[in-house]
Biopython code that builds the backbone (N, CA, C, O; Angstrom):
import numpy as np
from Bio.PDB.StructureBuilder import StructureBuilder

atoms = [
    (1, "MET", "N", (22.518, -12.298, 30.615)),
    (1, "MET", "CA", (22.174, -10.909, 30.795)),
    (1, "MET", "C", (20.689, -10.806, 31.135)),
    (1, "MET", "O", (19.846, -11.394, 30.457)),
    (2, "THR", "N", (20.387, -10.076, 32.157)),
    (2, "THR", "CA", (19.013, -9.851, 32.562)),
    (2, "THR", "C", (18.549, -8.500, 32.018)),
    (2, "THR", "O", (19.205, -7.479, 32.224)),
    (3, "ILE", "N", (17.444, -8.508, 31.341)),
    (3, "ILE", "CA", (16.887, -7.282, 30.777)),
    (3, "ILE", "C", (16.030, -6.605, 31.835)),
    (3, "ILE", "O", (15.118, -7.227, 32.380)),
    (4, "PRO", "N", (16.313, -5.326, 32.137)),
    (4, "PRO", "CA", (15.509, -4.611, 33.125)),
    (4, "PRO", "C", (14.047, -4.548, 32.697)),
    (4, "PRO", "O", (13.757, -4.265, 31.534)),
    (5, "PRO", "N", (13.124, -4.808, 33.618)),
    (5, "PRO", "CA", (11.697, -4.800, 33.278)),
    (5, "PRO", "C", (11.220, -3.473, 32.696)),
    (5, "PRO", "O", (10.266, -3.446, 31.918)),
    (6, "GLU", "N", (11.879, -2.363, 33.069)),
    (6, "GLU", "CA", (11.467, -1.053, 32.557)),
    (6, "GLU", "C", (11.579, -0.989, 31.038)),
    (6, "GLU", "O", (10.810, -0.281, 30.387)),
    (7, "LEU", "N", (12.536, -1.727, 30.469)),
    (7, "LEU", "CA", (12.688, -1.714, 29.014)),
    (7, "LEU", "C", (11.502, -2.362, 28.314)),
    (7, "LEU", "O", (11.155, -1.979, 27.197)),
    (8, "PHE", "N", (10.882, -3.339, 28.960)),
    (8, "PHE", "CA", (9.711, -3.966, 28.350)),
    (8, "PHE", "C", (8.549, -2.986, 28.247)),
    (8, "PHE", "O", (7.717, -3.102, 27.349)),
    (9, "ASP", "N", (8.489, -2.013, 29.171)),
    (9, "ASP", "CA", (7.440, -1.004, 29.110)),
    (9, "ASP", "C", (7.664, -0.046, 27.951)),
    (9, "ASP", "O", (6.708, 0.429, 27.339)),
    (10, "VAL", "N", (8.936, 0.240, 27.648)),
    (10, "VAL", "CA", (9.276, 1.176, 26.582)),
    (10, "VAL", "C", (9.276, 0.496, 25.220)),
    (10, "VAL", "O", (8.796, 1.058, 24.235)),
    (11, "PHE", "N", (9.819, -0.723, 25.171)),
    (11, "PHE", "CA", (9.943, -1.462, 23.919)),
    (11, "PHE", "C", (9.149, -2.753, 24.012)),
    (11, "PHE", "O", (9.607, -3.730, 24.604)),
    (12, "SER", "N", (7.973, -2.756, 23.432)),
    (12, "SER", "CA", (7.211, -3.990, 23.404)),
    (12, "SER", "C", (7.911, -4.978, 22.475)),
    (12, "SER", "O", (8.668, -4.560, 21.599)),
    (13, "PRO", "N", (7.674, -6.280, 22.648)),
    (13, "PRO", "CA", (8.361, -7.267, 21.802)),
    (13, "PRO", "C", (8.140, -6.982, 20.314)),
    (13, "PRO", "O", (7.011, -6.858, 19.840)),
    (14, "SER", "N", (9.246, -6.884, 19.611)),
    (14, "SER", "CA", (9.189, -6.588, 18.181)),
    (14, "SER", "C", (10.511, -6.991, 17.545)),
    (14, "SER", "O", (11.567, -6.854, 18.162)),
    (15, "ALA", "N", (10.458, -7.481, 16.331)),
    (15, "ALA", "CA", (11.668, -7.880, 15.617)),
    (15, "ALA", "C", (12.463, -6.677, 15.126)),
    (15, "ALA", "O", (13.670, -6.789, 14.911)),
    (16, "ASP", "N", (11.816, -5.530, 14.944)),
    (16, "ASP", "CA", (12.533, -4.400, 14.356)),
    (16, "ASP", "C", (12.305, -3.052, 15.043)),
    (16, "ASP", "O", (12.807, -2.036, 14.560)),
    (17, "LEU", "N", (11.576, -3.012, 16.135)),
    (17, "LEU", "CA", (11.289, -1.748, 16.802)),
    (17, "LEU", "C", (12.558, -1.058, 17.297)),
    (17, "LEU", "O", (12.703, 0.154, 17.134)),
    (18, "LEU", "N", (13.476, -1.809, 17.896)),
    (18, "LEU", "CA", (14.705, -1.205, 18.411)),
    (18, "LEU", "C", (15.566, -0.674, 17.265)),
    (18, "LEU", "O", (16.130, 0.415, 17.371)),
    (19, "LEU", "N", (15.672, -1.432, 16.175)),
    (19, "LEU", "CA", (16.420, -0.954, 15.008)),
    (19, "LEU", "C", (15.784, 0.315, 14.458)),
    (19, "LEU", "O", (16.496, 1.264, 14.129)),
    (20, "ASP", "N", (14.474, 0.352, 14.352)),
    (20, "ASP", "CA", (13.801, 1.543, 13.833)),
    (20, "ASP", "C", (14.014, 2.747, 14.737)),
    (20, "ASP", "O", (14.247, 3.854, 14.251)),
    (21, "TRP", "N", (13.938, 2.543, 16.046)),
    (21, "TRP", "CA", (14.182, 3.637, 16.993)),
    (21, "TRP", "C", (15.604, 4.146, 16.850)),
    (21, "TRP", "O", (15.833, 5.355, 16.809)),
    (22, "THR", "N", (16.566, 3.227, 16.773)),
    (22, "THR", "CA", (17.972, 3.598, 16.652)),
    (22, "THR", "C", (18.230, 4.342, 15.349)),
    (22, "THR", "O", (18.984, 5.315, 15.332)),
    (23, "ARG", "N", (17.621, 3.901, 14.269)),
    (23, "ARG", "CA", (17.794, 4.575, 12.973)),
    (23, "ARG", "C", (17.336, 6.021, 13.040)),
    (23, "ARG", "O", (18.001, 6.909, 12.508)),
    (24, "ARG", "N", (16.208, 6.263, 13.689)),
    (24, "ARG", "CA", (15.667, 7.634, 13.785)),
    (24, "ARG", "C", (16.545, 8.538, 14.655)),
    (24, "ARG", "O", (16.530, 9.758, 14.487)),
    (25, "HIS", "N", (17.302, 7.956, 15.575)),
    (25, "HIS", "CA", (18.096, 8.741, 16.521)),
    (25, "HIS", "C", (19.594, 8.704, 16.212)),
    (25, "HIS", "O", (20.401, 9.105, 17.051)),
    (26, "SER", "N", (19.971, 8.242, 15.051)),
    (26, "SER", "CA", (21.376, 8.183, 14.658)),
    (26, "SER", "C", (21.636, 9.211, 13.563)),
    (26, "SER", "O", (20.912, 9.286, 12.570)),
    (27, "ASP", "N", (22.686, 10.000, 13.770)),
    (27, "ASP", "CA", (23.079, 10.952, 12.732)),
    (27, "ASP", "C", (24.446, 10.551, 12.186)),
    (27, "ASP", "O", (25.014, 9.542, 12.604)),
    (28, "ASP", "N", (24.969, 11.335, 11.259)),
    (28, "ASP", "CA", (26.256, 10.997, 10.652)),
    (28, "ASP", "C", (27.402, 11.026, 11.657)),
    (28, "ASP", "O", (28.378, 10.296, 11.487)),
    (29, "VAL", "N", (27.310, 11.842, 12.692)),
    (29, "VAL", "CA", (28.347, 11.879, 13.718)),
    (29, "VAL", "C", (28.433, 10.524, 14.428)),
    (29, "VAL", "O", (29.524, 9.992, 14.632)),
    (30, "ILE", "N", (27.296, 9.981, 14.795)),
    (30, "ILE", "CA", (27.260, 8.676, 15.466)),
    (30, "ILE", "C", (27.770, 7.590, 14.531)),
    (30, "ILE", "O", (28.581, 6.757, 14.936)),
    (31, "LEU", "N", (27.303, 7.587, 13.282)),
    (31, "LEU", "CA", (27.740, 6.554, 12.343)),
    (31, "LEU", "C", (29.238, 6.658, 12.065)),
    (31, "LEU", "O", (29.910, 5.638, 11.912)),
    (32, "THR", "N", (29.763, 7.871, 11.997)),
    (32, "THR", "CA", (31.199, 8.052, 11.787)),
    (32, "THR", "C", (31.985, 7.534, 12.977)),
    (32, "THR", "O", (33.030, 6.907, 12.803)),
    (33, "ASP", "N", (31.496, 7.787, 14.183)),
    (33, "ASP", "CA", (32.152, 7.251, 15.385)),
    (33, "ASP", "C", (32.193, 5.728, 15.349)),
    (33, "ASP", "O", (33.212, 5.127, 15.687)),
    (34, "ILE", "N", (31.102, 5.107, 14.945)),
    (34, "ILE", "CA", (31.057, 3.643, 14.856)),
    (34, "ILE", "C", (32.043, 3.157, 13.796)),
    (34, "ILE", "O", (32.807, 2.224, 14.040)),
    (35, "ALA", "N", (32.027, 3.783, 12.632)),
    (35, "ALA", "CA", (32.910, 3.367, 11.537)),
    (35, "ALA", "C", (34.383, 3.513, 11.905)),
    (35, "ALA", "O", (35.213, 2.708, 11.483)),
    (36, "ASN", "N", (34.709, 4.537, 12.689)),
    (36, "ASN", "CA", (36.101, 4.805, 13.062)),
    (36, "ASN", "C", (36.565, 4.057, 14.307)),
    (36, "ASN", "O", (37.740, 4.138, 14.663)),
    (37, "ALA", "N", (35.686, 3.342, 14.967)),
    (37, "ALA", "CA", (35.988, 2.774, 16.282)),
    (37, "ALA", "C", (37.138, 1.780, 16.280)),
    (37, "ALA", "O", (37.870, 1.696, 17.267)),
    (38, "ASP", "N", (37.315, 1.041, 15.225)),
    (38, "ASP", "CA", (38.373, 0.024, 15.176)),
    (38, "ASP", "C", (39.614, 0.617, 14.504)),
    (38, "ASP", "O", (40.068, 0.139, 13.465)),
    (39, "TYR", "N", (40.152, 1.676, 15.130)),
    (39, "TYR", "CA", (41.335, 2.359, 14.598)),
    (39, "TYR", "C", (41.160, 2.771, 13.139)),
    (39, "TYR", "O", (42.117, 2.791, 12.365)),
    (40, "ARG", "N", (39.940, 3.094, 12.786)),
    (40, "ARG", "CA", (39.553, 3.533, 11.435)),
    (40, "ARG", "C", (39.795, 2.468, 10.366)),
    (40, "ARG", "O", (39.853, 2.777, 9.176)),
    (41, "TYR", "N", (39.934, 1.218, 10.795)),
    (41, "TYR", "CA", (40.142, 0.121, 9.856)),
    (41, "TYR", "C", (38.895, -0.049, 8.988)),
    (41, "TYR", "O", (37.817, -0.363, 9.492)),
    (42, "ARG", "N", (39.051, 0.158, 7.705)),
    (42, "ARG", "CA", (37.986, 0.023, 6.708)),
    (42, "ARG", "C", (36.812, 0.976, 6.957)),
    (42, "ARG", "O", (35.695, 0.726, 6.505)),
    (43, "ALA", "N", (37.075, 2.064, 7.676)),
    (43, "ALA", "CA", (35.999, 3.016, 7.983)),
    (43, "ALA", "C", (35.376, 3.591, 6.713)),
    (43, "ALA", "O", (34.170, 3.838, 6.672)),
    (44, "ASP", "N", (36.192, 3.806, 5.675)),
    (44, "ASP", "CA", (35.661, 4.363, 4.437)),
    (44, "ASP", "C", (34.706, 3.396, 3.738)),
    (44, "ASP", "O", (33.866, 3.821, 2.945)),
    (45, "GLU", "N", (34.827, 2.103, 4.026)),
    (45, "GLU", "CA", (33.894, 1.107, 3.481)),
    (45, "GLU", "C", (32.686, 0.915, 4.385)),
    (45, "GLU", "O", (31.575, 0.674, 3.912)),
    (46, "LEU", "N", (32.912, 1.022, 5.680)),
    (46, "LEU", "CA", (31.844, 0.756, 6.645)),
    (46, "LEU", "C", (30.816, 1.886, 6.711)),
    (46, "LEU", "O", (29.620, 1.621, 6.832)),
    (47, "LEU", "N", (31.262, 3.131, 6.634)),
    (47, "LEU", "CA", (30.345, 4.259, 6.783)),
    (47, "LEU", "C", (29.210, 4.248, 5.754)),
    (47, "LEU", "O", (28.060, 4.452, 6.144)),
    (48, "PRO", "N", (29.467, 4.025, 4.478)),
    (48, "PRO", "CA", (28.340, 3.964, 3.525)),
    (48, "PRO", "C", (27.364, 2.825, 3.831)),
    (48, "PRO", "O", (26.161, 2.965, 3.614)),
    (49, "VAL", "N", (27.873, 1.711, 4.328)),
    (49, "VAL", "CA", (26.987, 0.591, 4.681)),
    (49, "VAL", "C", (26.116, 0.983, 5.875)),
    (49, "VAL", "O", (24.918, 0.700, 5.888)),
    (50, "LEU", "N", (26.710, 1.628, 6.869)),
    (50, "LEU", "CA", (25.935, 2.075, 8.029)),
    (50, "LEU", "C", (24.862, 3.086, 7.608)),
    (50, "LEU", "O", (23.739, 3.050, 8.109)),
    (51, "ARG", "N", (25.210, 3.970, 6.703)),
    (51, "ARG", "CA", (24.228, 4.941, 6.207)),
    (51, "ARG", "C", (23.079, 4.241, 5.476)),
    (51, "ARG", "O", (21.920, 4.633, 5.610)),
    (52, "GLN", "N", (23.406, 3.218, 4.712)),
    (52, "GLN", "CA", (22.367, 2.469, 3.990)),
    (52, "GLN", "C", (21.455, 1.731, 4.972)),
    (52, "GLN", "O", (20.239, 1.695, 4.784)),
    (53, "ILE", "N", (22.042, 1.143, 6.021)),
    (53, "ILE", "CA", (21.230, 0.467, 7.047)),
    (53, "ILE", "C", (20.305, 1.477, 7.708)),
    (53, "ILE", "O", (19.125, 1.200, 7.921)),
    (54, "ARG", "N", (20.849, 2.661, 8.036)),
    (54, "ARG", "CA", (20.011, 3.697, 8.661)),
    (54, "ARG", "C", (18.883, 4.111, 7.728)),
    (54, "ARG", "O", (17.752, 4.293, 8.178)),
    (55, "ALA", "N", (19.162, 4.263, 6.454)),
    (55, "ALA", "CA", (18.149, 4.727, 5.500)),
    (55, "ALA", "C", (17.083, 3.676, 5.219)),
    (55, "ALA", "O", (15.901, 3.997, 5.100)),
    (56, "SER", "N", (17.503, 2.427, 5.114)),
    (56, "SER", "CA", (16.564, 1.386, 4.672)),
    (56, "SER", "C", (16.028, 0.496, 5.794)),
    (56, "SER", "O", (14.932, -0.054, 5.684)),
    (57, "GLY", "N", (16.801, 0.357, 6.869)),
    (57, "GLY", "CA", (16.421, -0.578, 7.922)),
    (57, "GLY", "C", (16.750, -2.017, 7.572)),
    (57, "GLY", "O", (16.375, -2.939, 8.296)),
    (58, "ILE", "N", (17.449, -2.209, 6.465)),
    (58, "ILE", "CA", (17.812, -3.559, 6.033)),
    (58, "ILE", "C", (19.295, -3.786, 6.300)),
    (58, "ILE", "O", (20.143, -3.018, 5.844)),
    (59, "ILE", "N", (19.598, -4.846, 7.041)),
    (59, "ILE", "CA", (20.984, -5.199, 7.334)),
    (59, "ILE", "C", (21.425, -6.222, 6.293)),
    (59, "ILE", "O", (20.818, -7.286, 6.166)),
    (60, "PRO", "N", (22.491, -5.897, 5.540)),
    (60, "PRO", "CA", (22.945, -6.832, 4.504)),
    (60, "PRO", "C", (23.302, -8.195, 5.089)),
    (60, "PRO", "O", (23.875, -8.299, 6.174)),
    (61, "ASP", "N", (22.957, -9.211, 4.355)),
    (61, "ASP", "CA", (23.269, -10.575, 4.799)),
    (61, "ASP", "C", (23.907, -11.324, 3.647)),
    (61, "ASP", "O", (23.244, -11.591, 2.645)),
    (62, "PRO", "N", (25.144, -11.659, 3.763)),
    (62, "PRO", "CA", (26.022, -11.449, 4.923)),
    (62, "PRO", "C", (26.754, -10.105, 4.828)),
    (62, "PRO", "O", (26.921, -9.542, 3.746)),
    (63, "LEU", "N", (27.182, -9.613, 5.988)),
    (63, "LEU", "CA", (28.096, -8.469, 6.008)),
    (63, "LEU", "C", (29.484, -8.987, 5.666)),
    (63, "LEU", "O", (29.814, -10.132, 5.974)),
    (64, "GLU", "N", (30.293, -8.156, 5.036)),
    (64, "GLU", "CA", (31.628, -8.598, 4.665)),
    (64, "GLU", "C", (32.575, -8.636, 5.860)),
    (64, "GLU", "O", (33.649, -9.229, 5.760)),
    (65, "TRP", "N", (32.220, -8.035, 6.961)),
    (65, "TRP", "CA", (33.061, -8.023, 8.165)),
    (65, "TRP", "C", (32.162, -8.069, 9.374)),
    (65, "TRP", "O", (30.941, -7.954, 9.267)),
    (66, "GLN", "N", (32.772, -8.236, 10.516)),
    (66, "GLN", "CA", (32.023, -8.301, 11.768)),
    (66, "GLN", "C", (31.792, -6.889, 12.294)),
    (66, "GLN", "O", (32.725, -6.252, 12.782)),
    (67, "LEU", "N", (30.603, -6.408, 12.204)),
    (67, "LEU", "CA", (30.236, -5.087, 12.720)),
    (67, "LEU", "C", (30.192, -5.096, 14.239)),
    (67, "LEU", "O", (30.243, -4.043, 14.875)),
    (68, "HIS", "N", (30.097, -6.271, 14.808)),
    (68, "HIS", "CA", (29.987, -6.404, 16.259)),
    (68, "HIS", "C", (31.112, -5.689, 16.999)),
    (68, "HIS", "O", (30.864, -5.034, 18.011)),
    (69, "GLU", "N", (32.342, -5.807, 16.507)),
    (69, "GLU", "CA", (33.466, -5.187, 17.204)),
    (69, "GLU", "C", (33.335, -3.681, 17.249)),
    (69, "GLU", "O", (33.556, -3.077, 18.298)),
    (70, "GLU", "N", (32.981, -3.057, 16.136)),
    (70, "GLU", "CA", (32.824, -1.604, 16.110)),
    (70, "GLU", "C", (31.701, -1.158, 17.042)),
    (70, "GLU", "O", (31.831, -0.159, 17.750)),
    (71, "LEU", "N", (30.604, -1.903, 17.038)),
    (71, "LEU", "CA", (29.486, -1.541, 17.917)),
    (71, "LEU", "C", (29.867, -1.725, 19.385)),
    (71, "LEU", "O", (29.485, -0.909, 20.224)),
    (72, "ALA", "N", (30.610, -2.779, 19.708)),
    (72, "ALA", "CA", (31.041, -3.006, 21.085)),
    (72, "ALA", "C", (31.993, -1.905, 21.548)),
    (72, "ALA", "O", (31.954, -1.497, 22.709)),
    (73, "LEU", "N", (32.828, -1.435, 20.665)),
    (73, "LEU", "CA", (33.775, -0.372, 21.028)),
    (73, "LEU", "C", (33.092, 0.973, 21.250)),
    (73, "LEU", "O", (33.659, 1.843, 21.911)),
    (74, "THR", "N", (31.910, 1.162, 20.722)),
    (74, "THR", "CA", (31.232, 2.458, 20.830)),
    (74, "THR", "C", (30.036, 2.455, 21.765)),
    (74, "THR", "O", (29.436, 3.508, 21.978)),
    (75, "ARG", "N", (29.672, 1.334, 22.323)),
    (75, "ARG", "CA", (28.442, 1.325, 23.126)),
    (75, "ARG", "C", (28.543, 2.064, 24.404)),
    (75, "ARG", "O", (27.574, 2.125, 25.161)),
]
sb = StructureBuilder()
sb.init_structure("model")
sb.init_model(0)
sb.init_chain("A")
sb.init_seg("    ")
for serial, (resi, resn, name, xyz) in enumerate(atoms, 1):
    if name == "N":
        sb.init_residue(resn, " ", resi, " ")
    sb.init_atom(name, np.array(xyz, "f"), 0.0, 1.0, " ", f" {name:<3s}", serial, name[0])
structure = sb.get_structure()
């Protein structure tokens, strides 16, 4: 995947800048959509974790499931 050069102007290299930007621009509607994306499988467990990530900026390690699928379904 080639990253468009314009993104480097907006997001300087940082380990957490993109996560912080996303946290500030995510509301409960977005988090609910992500949690429900996999046919609502375990959505009631995933939504509180997503809210905690948004609030703290800390991603649990390890996650009990693969969040990648839900994020891929909603991107």
